[in-house]
N, C-alpha and C positions, 0 to 999 in steps of 0.2 A: 472456535478458531481453527485454522488448518495450516499445515506446513506446506508451503508452496515453493517452487523455485521461480525466480523472476525471469520470465522469458517470453517466450518461445513456445515450446509444445508442452502444455500442462494437461496430460491425458487427452481429453477431448476438447481442451480449451487452448486457444492460441493467443498469447499476449505479445504485444510489441513493446520492446524496451527502448523506444526511440520516439522523439517528437520534435518537429520543427514547424514553423509557420508555413514554410513552403509545402510541407506534406499536407497541410490543411487547404491552402489556397489553390493548389493544383488539382485537388480532388483525389490525390493518391490514397489518403487514408480511407476515404469513402470506398474506393475501389478495393482496398485490402479487406474491408468489412464485407462488401457485397460479393467479391469474386474469390477471395482467399479465406473467408470465414474467420478473420481475425476477430477475437471476442473481447479484447481488453488492451489496456495500454498503461505502462508505468513510466514514471519520470523521476528525476532527482536533480538537484542543483547543478551537478556536473554535466548532465545531458543538456540542460538549458544553457549553461555557460558556453558549452561547445557550439550549440546552435546559434547563439547570439553573436559569438566572436567570428564564426566562419561563414556568415552570410550578411547580406544587406537587408534582409527581410524585416528586421526589427528597427532599422535606422529611423524611419519616419516616426514610429511610435515612441521611440526613445527621445527624440527631439521634442515631441509634443509634451511628454511627461516632464522633461527637464524644464521646459518653459513654464510648466505648472508648479515648479518648485519641488518636484519629486526627485529622489535620488536613492542610491544605495539599495538596501533590501526591499524597501517599499516599492520602488520602481521595478525591481526584479520580479517580485511576486505578482505585481499587476500584469506584467507581460506573461508570466507563467499561467496565471488564472485565465487570461484571455484565450490562450491556446487550449488549456485543459477544459474549460467550460464548452468551447466549441467541439472539442473531441468528445466530451461527455454527451453532448447532444447527438452526435453521430452514433454513439454506442447505445443511446437510449432504447431503440427498438430491440436490441439484443438483451438489454437489461429487463425490459418488459416481457419479452417472449420466454425468458428463462426464469422469471419470477425472482430476479435479483441474484441468480447464481453467477451470471456472467454480465458483460457489458460495463465493466468498471474502468475508471482511470484513477491514477494515484498522484498525489502531490505531497511532497515532503516538507515538513517544517524545517527551519534553518538548522543546518548541522552545528552551528555555533551554540545551539540550545540543548545539545545532547545531555548535558549535566545540570540543566536548569529546569526543574520541575514546573515552577510557577509560570515561567515565560513560555514553556512548551504548551501548557494548558491554554494560556491566553492566545497564543498564535494558532493553535489547532481550532479553537472556537472562532477566531477571527476569519481564518481562511475558509472554513466550512460555511460561515455566514455569508461571506462575500461570493462564494461559488454558487450557492443555492441550487445545487444539483444533487439528487438522491443517489447517484451512482459515482460520486467522487469519494475516494478513500483518502484519508489523511495519514501520511506515513509518520510514525513516531518511533524512535529508536528504543529497543528493548534493554536499555541501560538501567542501572539501579534507580537513577533519577527519572527515567522515562516511564517506569512501571506505574507510579501514582498518576502520571499524566494520562496513561492509557485508560486506567480505571475512570478517571474524571471525564475523559472524552466519551467513553462508552455510556456513562451515566447521562451525559448531555445529549445522547442520541447521535453521536458522530461516528460514522463507520471508520475503522482504523486498519491500516496496514502496518503491522509491527515489523520493523527492519532491524538490522544489526544483530541477528540471532545466529549463533554458531553451534548450538548444542541442544540436546533434549532438555537439559536442566533450564537453560534460558527460555526455551519454548514453554515449559511448564510454568515458569514464573510469569511469562507474558499472558498465558492462558488463565492463570489465577487472577491477574489484574483484570482481564476481560470479564471473568466470571463475577468478580466483586462488583463491577460496573453493572452487569446484567441483573444481579441479585438486588442491588440498590434500586434499580428501575422497577423491579417487581414489587419491592416493599413500598415504593412510592406510587404504585398504581399506574405506572407507565408501561407502554409496550416494550417488551424485552428483546424483540427481534432487531438487533443492531448488527447487521452482517459485517464481519471483519475477518482479516486473514493474518497469518504469521508467515513471514518470508524467511526461510532458512537458507543461509549461504552455504552452498555445497562445494563449488569449485575452489573456493579459497583454501579449503583443507588440503586438497591435492597439490595446489601450487605451493603451499607452505612446506610440504614434505617431499617435493620433487627432488630426486637425486639423493635423498636421505634414507630411502627404504629400498627393499629388494624390488626387482623388476615385476615380480608377481603381485606386489602390493601397490604398484603405481596406479593412480586413478581409481582407487577403491575406497580410500578413507572417506571421501565426501559422501559416497553412496551409503557407507556404513552409518555415518552420522544421520543422514536423511532417514534411514530405516529406523533408527532409534527414535527420532522425532515423530515419525509416523506411528510407531508403536505407542508412544506417549499420547498422541492424538486419539488413537483408538481407545486407549485406557480412559481418557477423559470422557469420551462419548458413551462409554459403558458404565460410568460412575453414577451412584445415586444423586450426587450433586448436580450433574448435568441433566439427569432425567427429571429432577424437580424443576429445573429451569425450562426444560423442553415442554413439560406439561403446562407451564405457565405461558408458553408462547414463544420461547427462544428457539432459534433455528441455527444449525451450523452451516458454514460454507463447506461444501464437500471438498475433501482433500484431492489434490491433483497429483 
């Protein structure tokens, strides 16, 4: 797993943290990929909620689904999957050309399940099965209850984007869950190469201490936390535990 920041410029990788149906219909996302070298896209319920509320692009689809008796989260995730599977198809060439290093899109399980392990596992499996795209990451929170869900998802062969991580300790806990899932796949004779990432929140730290520290320390805490997480990542990759998994076929996502 690797520590990433959800964005924008990830080293040589450029991720978009925005998705709307209009972005797809007008060809703008394709142009971003072809002309601006955008290599991935992340989403969350807030992003989709904003897109749905602030445009008419989803109105017809919503009406059809309501007529079919669908509502609530079921309707919401169907809309999200329609957008993200189309986006995943656009990024497929990037995914193929980089051997799975880039070309990913992310879909988050319901935030209401952050402390519900069993339901998180079920929803991750369901969303992955519905999407049927190799380059779709399922976002699972790195909460105490989310850790067993991460392990189970990895064991099931579901690529995971671990979110809600704010420290190197949380990163290591998420990486341990990832490793358990990989090791179980190895023991079961399954391919252990399940590409996954860990998204460390950086800016939240600086926002939290803004005005509470000296001017010299402003906008430095997030970077310090990111450095600690990166050091933990390098420590994992140099460990005998990782080397055993690597020799069995597991591969890391390069840190950005």
